[in-house]
C-alpha positions in Angstrom: 17.3 15.0 -22.4 19.8 12.9 -20.7 19.0 10.1 -18.2 16.1 11.1 -16.6 17.2 8.8 -13.4 20.5 10.4 -12.9 18.9 14.0 -13.6 16.3 13.3 -10.6 18.2 12.2 -8.0 20.8 14.3 -8.3 18.0 17.0 -8.3 17.0 15.1 -5.7 19.9 15.2 -3.7 20.9 19.1 -4.7 17.6 20.4 -3.1 16.9 18.3 0.0 14.4 15.7 -1.3 16.3 12.1 -0.8 19.6 11.8 0.7 22.1 8.5 1.1 21.0 7.3 5.3 24.0 7.9 7.4 25.9 9.5 4.3 29.1 10.8 6.4 29.7 6.9 7.8 29.1 5.5 3.9 25.5 5.0 2.8 24.0 1.6 3.3 21.8 0.6 0.3 17.9 0.1 0.7 17.7 2.9 3.0 16.9 6.2 2.4 16.6 9.9 4.3 13.8 12.1 3.4 14.9 15.7 3.4 12.9 18.7 4.2 11.5 19.1 0.8 10.8 15.5 0.0 9.6 14.6 3.7 6.7 17.0 3.0 5.9 15.8 -0.5 5.6 12.6 1.1 3.1 13.5 3.9 1.0 15.4 1.1 1.1 12.0 -1.1 0.1 10.1 2.4 -2.7 12.7 2.9 -4.3 12.5 -0.7 -4.2 8.8 0.0 -6.2 9.2 3.4 -8.4 11.4 1.5 -9.5 8.8 -0.6 -9.8 5.8 2.3 -10.3 7.7 4.9 -12.7 10.4 4.3 -13.9 9.2 1.2 -14.4 5.4 1.7 -14.9 5.9 5.8 -12.6 3.7 6.8 -10.5 4.4 10.4 -6.8 4.5 10.4 -4.9 2.5 13.3 -1.4 2.0 13.8 0.3 -1.3 15.3 3.7 -1.6 16.6 6.4 -2.3 13.9 7.9 -5.3 16.1 5.6 -8.1 16.5 6.0 -11.6 17.9 6.5 -14.3 16.2 3.3 -16.3 16.3 2.1 -13.2 14.0 4.2 -14.3 11.6 4.2 -18.0 11.7 0.4 -17.7 11.7 0.7 -15.5 8.3 2.9 -18.1 6.7 5.9 -15.1 6.7 8.8 -17.5 9.0 8.1 -20.5 6.9 7.9 -19.3 3.1 8.5 -15.5 3.1 11.8 -15.8 0.9 13.6 -14.8 -2.2 15.7 -17.2 -4.2 19.7 -16.1 -3.5 23.5 -16.8 -4.9 27.0 -15.4 -4.4 29.0 -14.5 -7.2 31.8 -16.7 -7.1 34.4 -13.8 -8.9 33.4 -10.7 -6.6 31.4 -12.6 -3.9 28.7 -10.1 -4.0 25.0 -11.7 -2.7 22.7 -11.4 -5.8 19.1 -12.0 -6.1 18.8 -15.3 -8.5 15.8 -14.4 -10.6 16.9 -10.6 -11.0 20.1 -12.4 -12.4 18.0 -14.2 -14.7 15.4 -11.3 -15.7 18.8 -9.5 -16.5 20.3 -12.3 -19.1 17.4 -12.6 -20.5 16.2 -15.7 -18.8 12.1 -16.3 -18.8 9.6 -18.0 -15.9 12.6 -17.6 -13.2 9.7 -16.9 -10.5 8.5 -20.1 -11.1 11.0 -22.6 -11.3 12.9 -24.5 -8.0 16.2 -23.8 -6.9 18.0 -26.2 -9.0 16.6 -25.3 -12.3 17.1 -21.8 -11.4 20.6 -22.3 -10.7 21.6 -23.8 -14.2 19.5 -21.2 -16.2 21.5 -19.0 -14.7 25.1 -20.5 -15.4 25.9 -18.4 -18.3 24.4 -15.3 -16.7 26.8 -12.1 -16.0 27.0 -10.8 -12.9 25.6 -7.4 -12.0 28.1 -6.5 -9.9 31.3 -7.4 -11.6 30.2 -8.4 -14.9 31.9 -11.7 -14.7 29.6 -14.8 -16.2 28.5 -16.7 -13.0 28.9 -20.3 -13.6 28.6 -23.2 -11.7 26.5 -21.5 -8.6 23.8 -22.9 -5.4 20.9 -21.1 -5.2 18.8 -21.2 -2.2 16.3 -19.4 0.1 16.8 -16.5 2.3 14.2 -15.3 4.1 13.9 -11.3 3.8 12.6 -10.9 7.7 14.8 -9.1 10.4 14.8 -11.2 13.7 15.1 -9.9 16.9 14.6 -10.9 20.6 11.9 -9.0 23.0 13.5 -8.1 26.7 16.3 -8.6 27.9 18.0 -11.8 28.0 14.7 -13.2 26.3 14.3 -16.0 24.0 11.0 -14.2 23.1 11.4 -14.3 19.1 10.1 -11.2 17.6 10.2 -9.6 13.8 10.7 -6.3 12.1 7.2 -6.6 10.3 7.5 -7.0 6.4 4.4 -5.4 6.0 1.7 -3.7 7.8 -1.0 -5.8 6.8 -1.0 -8.5 10.0 -1.8 -5.8 12.6 -5.3 -5.2 10.9 -5.9 -9.1 11.1 -4.9 -9.6 14.4 -6.8 -6.4 15.9 -9.9 -8.2 13.7 -11.8 -8.6 17.1 -12.1 -5.4 18.4 -11.9 -3.6 14.9 -15.7 -5.7 14.6 -16.7 -4.7 17.7 -15.9 -0.8 16.8 -18.0 -1.2 13.8 -21.1 -2.4 15.4 -20.6 -6.1 14.5 -21.9 -5.0 10.8 -20.2 -5.9 7.5 -18.6 -4.7 5.5 -16.3 -2.7 7.3 -12.3 -1.5 6.8 -9.5 -0.3 8.4 -6.3 1.3 7.1 -2.7 2.0 8.1 0.3 3.8 6.9 3.6 2.8 8.7 7.0 1.5 8.3 7.9 -2.4 6.9 11.3 -4.0 6.8 12.5 -6.6 4.4 16.0 -7.3 4.3 16.7 -7.3 0.3 19.2 -9.5 -0.8 21.0 -6.7 -3.2 18.7 -3.6 -3.3 20.3 -1.4 -6.7 17.2 0.5 -7.3 17.3 3.1 -5.3 13.6 4.3 -4.0 12.3 1.3 -6.1 14.0 -1.5 -3.7 14.5 -0.2 0.1 15.3 -2.2 3.0 13.0 -0.2 4.9 10.0 1.5 3.7 6.5 2.8 4.2 3.4 1.3 3.4 -0.2 2.6 3.3 -2.8 -0.6 3.4 -6.4 -1.1 3.7 -8.1 -4.4 4.6 -11.4 -4.4 3.3 -13.9 -7.2 5.5 -16.8 -8.1 3.4 -19.5 -10.8 3.3 -18.3 -13.5 1.0 -21.6 -13.8 -0.6 -22.0 -10.4 -1.7 -18.4 -9.6 -3.0 -20.5 -8.1 -6.3 -22.6 -5.6 -4.3 -20.4 -3.3 -3.4 -22.8 -0.4 -1.8 -21.1 2.3 -3.7 -20.5 0.2 -7.2 -22.1 3.2 -9.5 -19.2 5.8 -8.2 -16.6 3.8 -10.5 -19.2 1.7 -12.7 -18.4 3.4 -15.8 -14.8 4.9 -15.3 -12.8 3.0 -17.9 -8.8 2.3 -18.4 -6.9 -0.3 -20.3 -6.4 -3.5 -18.3 -3.9 -6.3 -19.3 -5.3 -9.3 -18.5 -3.2 -12.7 -17.9 -4.8 -13.9 -21.1 -3.5 -10.6 -23.0 -0.1 -11.1 -21.4 -0.4 -15.1 -22.8 -1.0 -13.9 -25.9 1.4 -11.1 -26.0 -1.6 -8.4 -26.8 -1.9 -5.1 -25.8 -3.9 -3.7 -22.5 -7.7 -3.2 -23.7 -9.6 -0.4 -22.6 -13.0 -0.8 -20.3 -15.3 -0.1 -17.6 -15.6 -1.5 -14.4 -18.9 -2.6 -15.1 -17.9 -4.1 -18.5 -15.0 -6.0 -16.6 -17.2 -7.4 -13.8 -20.0 -8.4 -16.2 -17.1 -10.3 -18.6 -15.4 -12.2 -15.9 -12.1 -9.9 -16.4 -12.4 -8.9 -12.7 -13.6 -11.2 -10.1 -15.9 -9.0 -8.1 -17.4 -4.9 -8.0 -14.8 -5.1 -4.4 -11.7 -5.7 -6.4 -13.0 -3.5 -9.8 -14.1 -0.6 -7.2 -10.5 -0.5 -5.9 -8.9 -0.8 -9.3 -10.8 2.0 -10.2 -10.1 4.1 -7.3 -6.4 3.5 -7.4 -6.6 4.6 -10.9 -8.1 7.8 -9.6 -5.8 8.3 -6.6 -2.8 7.8 -8.6 -3.3 10.4 -11.7 -4.6 12.7 -8.5 -1.0 12.9 -7.6 0.7 13.4 -10.7 0.8 9.6 -12.6 0.4 10.2 -16.1 -2.3 7.9 -17.5 -0.5 7.0 -20.7 2.5 6.0 -18.3 0.0 3.9 -15.8 -1.2 0.0 -16.2 -3.0 -2.6 -14.4 -1.9 -5.9 -14.8 -3.5 -8.9 -13.9 -1.5 -12.0 -12.1 -1.0 -14.6 -14.2 -2.6 -17.7 -12.6 1.1 -19.3 -11.7 1.9 -16.1 -10.0 -0.9 -15.7 -7.9 -1.2 -16.4 -4.2 -2.9 -20.0 -4.1 -5.6 -18.3 -1.7 -6.3 -15.3 -3.7 -9.4 -14.7 -5.9 -8.0 -12.3 -8.3 -4.7 -9.8 -8.1 -4.1 -7.0 -9.9 -0.8 -4.9 -9.6 -0.8 -1.1 -10.9 2.1 -0.7 -12.4 3.9 3.1 -13.6 6.6 3.2 -16.4 9.8 4.6 -15.5 12.6 5.4 -17.7 15.1 3.6 -15.8 13.3 0.8 -14.6 10.4 -0.1 -17.1 7.2 -1.2 -15.5 7.6 -0.9 -11.7 4.6 -2.5 -9.5 3.4 0.4 -7.1 0.3 -0.9 -5.8 -1.0 -4.2 -5.5 -4.9 -5.4 -5.4 -5.9 -8.5 -3.8 -9.1 -10.7 -3.2 -7.3 -12.6 -0.5 -10.8 -14.7 0.2 -10.7 -15.6 4.6 -7.1 -17.0 4.1 -5.5 -14.2 6.8 -8.5 -14.7 9.3 -8.6 -18.5 9.4 -5.1 -18.8 9.6 -4.8 -16.1 12.7 -8.0 -18.3 14.2 -6.0 -21.2 14.2 -2.9 -20.1 15.5 -4.5 -17.7 18.2 -7.2 -19.7 19.3 -9.2 -16.9 19.1 -12.4 -16.2 16.9 -12.8 -14.6 14.3 -15.8 -14.5 12.7 -19.3 -12.6 12.3 -22.4 -13.6 13.4 -25.1 -12.7 10.1 -28.5 -12.5 11.6 -31.3 -13.9 9.2 -34.1 -11.8 8.0 -36.0 -14.3 10.0 -35.5 -17.4 11.7 -34.8 -20.7 10.3 -36.1 -23.8 11.5 -33.9 -26.7 11.8 -34.2 -30.2 13.2 -31.7 -31.0 15.8 -30.5 -34.1 17.7 -28.9 -33.2 21.1 -27.5 -35.5 23.4 -28.5 -34.8 27.0 -25.4 -36.5 29.0 -26.4 -38.0 32.8 -24.5 -35.3 34.5 -24.6 -37.1 37.6 -23.1 -40.3 36.6 -20.6 -39.0 34.4 -19.3 -36.6 36.7 -18.2 -39.0 39.7 -17.3 -41.5 36.8 -14.8 -39.1 35.2 -14.4 -36.1 37.4 -11.4 -33.8 36.0 -12.6 -34.6 32.4 -16.3 -34.2 32.7 -16.8 -31.1 31.5 -14.7 -31.4 28.7 -16.8 -34.7 27.9 -20.2 -32.7 28.2 -18.8 -30.3 25.9 -17.9 -33.1 23.5 -21.2 -35.0 23.7 -22.7 -32.1 22.3 -21.0 -32.6 18.5 -20.7 -36.3 18.9 -22.9 -38.7 17.1 -24.7 -41.7 18.8 -25.0 -45.3 17.9 -27.3 -47.4 19.6 -23.9 -48.6 21.5 -23.3 -45.2 22.7 -21.0 -42.4 21.5 -17.2 -41.6 20.9 -15.6 -38.2 22.1 -11.9 -36.9 22.2 -10.8 -35.2 25.1 -7.1 -34.1 24.9 -6.2 -36.5 22.2 -8.0 -39.4 24.1 -10.5 -41.3 22.7 -13.1 -42.2 25.0 -16.5 -44.7 24.4 -19.2 -43.2 26.5 -22.4 -45.8 27.0 -25.9 -45.2 25.8 -27.5 -46.1 29.2 -25.0 -42.7 30.4 -27.2 -40.1 27.7 -30.7 -39.3 26.2 -30.9 -38.6 22.6 -33.6 -35.8 22.2 -34.8 -34.8 18.7 -36.0 -31.4 18.3 -37.0 -28.7 16.4 -34.9 -25.3 16.6 -34.9 -21.4 15.2 -31.9 -20.4 13.3 -31.2 -16.9 13.9 -28.3 -16.6 11.9 -24.5 -18.1 11.3 -21.3 -17.4 12.0 -19.1 -16.2 9.0 -15.1 -15.6 8.3 -15.6 -12.6 6.3 -13.3 -12.4 3.1 -10.9 -9.3 2.4 -10.2 -7.3 -0.1 -6.7 -5.6 0.0 -4.9 -2.7 -1.8 -1.4 -2.6 -0.9 0.3 1.2 -2.1 4.3 1.5 -2.0 4.6 4.8 -0.7 8.0 5.1 -1.9 7.6 4.1 -4.9 5.0 6.3 -5.4 6.9 9.3 -4.3 9.9 8.2 -6.8 7.4 7.9 -9.6 5.8 11.3 -8.9 9.6 13.1 -9.1 10.2 11.4 -11.8 7.2 12.1 -14.3 7.5 15.6 -12.8 10.7 16.3 -14.0 11.4 18.8 -17.1 13.6 20.6 -18.8 12.9 23.7 -21.0 13.7 27.2 -21.8 13.5 30.6 -20.2 15.2 33.7 -21.3 17.1 32.1 -23.4 18.4 29.6 -20.8 17.7 26.3 -19.8 15.4 26.0 -16.8 14.5 22.9 -14.9 11.2 22.2 -13.5 9.4 20.1 -11.4 5.8 19.7 -12.6 4.1 18.7 -9.5 0.4 18.9 -9.2 0.3 21.8 -6.7 -1.9 19.2 -4.3 1.8 17.3 -3.8 4.3 20.2 -4.3 6.0 20.6 -0.9 6.0 24.6 -1.2 2.7 25.6 -2.4 3.6 29.5 -3.4 6.4 31.4 -3.2 6.5 35.3 -2.0 8.8 37.9 -3.4 9.4 41.5 -2.6 10.8 42.9 -6.0 13.3 44.7 -3.3 13.9 43.8 0.3 13.3 47.5 0.9 11.1 50.5 1.2 8.3 48.6 2.5 8.1 45.6 0.1 9.8 43.4 2.2 7.1 44.2 4.9 4.2 43.7 2.2 5.5 40.8 0.9 6.0 39.1 5.0 2.0 40.0 5.8 1.3 38.3 2.5 3.4 35.0 3.6 2.0 35.3 6.9 -1.8 35.5 5.7 -1.4 32.4 3.2 0.4 30.5 6.3 -2.8 31.1 8.3 -4.7 29.9 5.4 -2.9 26.5 6.0 -0.8 27.2 2.6 2.9 26.6 3.2 4.2 29.9 1.8 8.2 30.4 1.3 9.1 33.9 1.8 12.3 35.0 -0.5 14.1 37.7 -1.0 17.3 36.8 -1.8 19.2 37.5 -5.6 17.7 38.8 -8.6 14.0 37.7 -9.5 14.8 35.4 -12.5 16.8 33.2 -10.3 14.5 33.6 -7.5 11.8 31.8 -10.1 13.9 29.5 -11.3 15.2 28.2 -7.4 11.7 28.0 -6.8 10.7 26.1 -10.7 13.3 23.5 -9.8 11.6 22.2 -6.8 8.3 22.3 -7.7 6.7 25.5 -6.7 3.3 26.1 -8.6 2.6 29.5 -7.8 4.8 32.9 -7.1 3.7 36.1 -5.4 5.5 39.5 -6.3 5.5 42.5 -4.4 6.4 45.3 -6.8 6.3 49.3 -6.4 2.9 49.5 -7.9 1.6 46.8 -5.1 1.7 50.0 -2.5 -0.1 52.0 -4.8 -3.0 50.1 -6.3 -2.8 46.5 -4.0 -2.0 44.6 -6.4 0.6 42.0 -6.7 1.8 39.8 -9.6 0.7 35.8 -9.7 2.8 33.9 -11.9 2.1 30.2 -13.1 5.3 27.6 -12.7 4.3 25.9 -15.9 3.0 28.4 -18.3 5.5 31.1 -16.7 2.3 33.3 -17.5 1.7 36.7 -15.2 -1.7 38.5 -13.8 -2.2 41.0 -11.7 -4.5 40.3 -8.7 -5.8 42.2 -5.7 -4.1 41.6 -2.7 -7.2 40.5 -0.8 -8.5 37.8 -3.3 -5.0 36.6 -2.5 -6.0 33.7 0.2 -9.1 32.2 -1.4 -7.5 32.6 -5.1 -4.3 30.7 -4.2 -6.5 28.1 -2.2 -8.4 27.3 -4.9 -5.8 26.7 -7.2 -4.0 24.6 -4.9 -6.9 22.4 -4.3 -7.3 22.2 -7.8 -10.7 24.3 -7.9 -9.6 26.7 -10.1 -7.1 26.7 -13.3 -4.7 29.3 -13.6 -5.9 30.0 -17.0 -9.2 31.3 -15.5 -7.7 34.1 -14.1 -6.6 35.8 -17.3 
């Protein structure tokens, strides 16, 4: 087989999966259009994701704007630090990602180098655009967010979101009320995100506008090793490429999620649970297990606030191992950052099973005297005294940046025993983040195959029936003698069952099969002259090309079961 990437993209463009955007004006790198079949395939993948996270896990989906005000991204750290290292080729003037140049030139450790060190390291590397040796170049940081302004003539700065996650963090207080103030809970979101990539050269792998599917799962910090449904995946086994294996250049080791948690390889049950769920989800959409691995972030690669991070990587014939899903224990970093920036509390009150007794020293101010003496500042002083430390001389409080000494004769100190009924905690966040476009490309590449049928080369997309854009094709052997009418009735019946059935009476029957094979349609129904006599039709399987006769009245339930995966075609014989 020739280059799979070229074959896949040629088929994808020709048959309406993926098109260059605005092609008539000259396509712009980093943007794509999903054609009729591609859009349907993408929706099916998104809906499988929803089945896992919304139906199975019970996390409701929300939808937030793709533009947010600057304060959101100041809090998240994107305004200050969301950048890639960039350089410009002195020969062709192309802007390049310096770390990608380093990777292509065999330079190791580019991600951890400072700008000057990286510039020196890539001096002998070739420009991927023109092939010339770069020589002395300057490496500098380029912020990847698209900036805009909100409102006409406004100085209010906004950004196109670089990820969907922040909308779920800033909605935390309302989500908490929606989930009746109980942990754990989660929210999910599928939508567009935007990153102004420096030099996107990898088709669907690196886009400037892309679709993310993210879940933010809020958990008690002390209960991350008590996932309520962990037994579902406790015995789930898969190869794990830990950071220790990577440092020693050793292969991944297969183990269960229970073993991974007990041996301290995965930080806690929550992370392990979603590692396993992600593996199951990716296999469900058609990723082959032998071309899927879970790689743990190296210590110097992991974000400073994260306890543990894993990437689901899918092997591509063209691009090697491609990060497709990221799973991280983000601790309480995001909620703390937004609480500080916005001044809004982002805590959960956790009630104790029984109240705890605690000694408390309380300052009771002489409000009459303090009110007259300090007037407008009195209310703030009263509040500050509640947490002040008294001395025999008095207490110092800070109001509006000013330190004020309150003499001891203006307040009373009272020691008391109080009931503490609970505590306010900031939840930790477990975040699985899926790149839907990368998943779509992986499914296309791994489904692509070539074999021989009737002495000719056959191109086939071996999609899972759950992912295939068209789920069944219906062919009348001839478009006359009532065969077309019966085929049309069967098509309408299947459509009422929610199955995307395509009627096709154009050309020889063999050519029709080839057309449907090429777009990945898993099943085909042929109505022939016997169908009028005995009320049966031929049901054909795409992958084996085998055929069985089936009664017309059994078609809806049989095809529905095949599409859901509840039955296998081989069982019909």
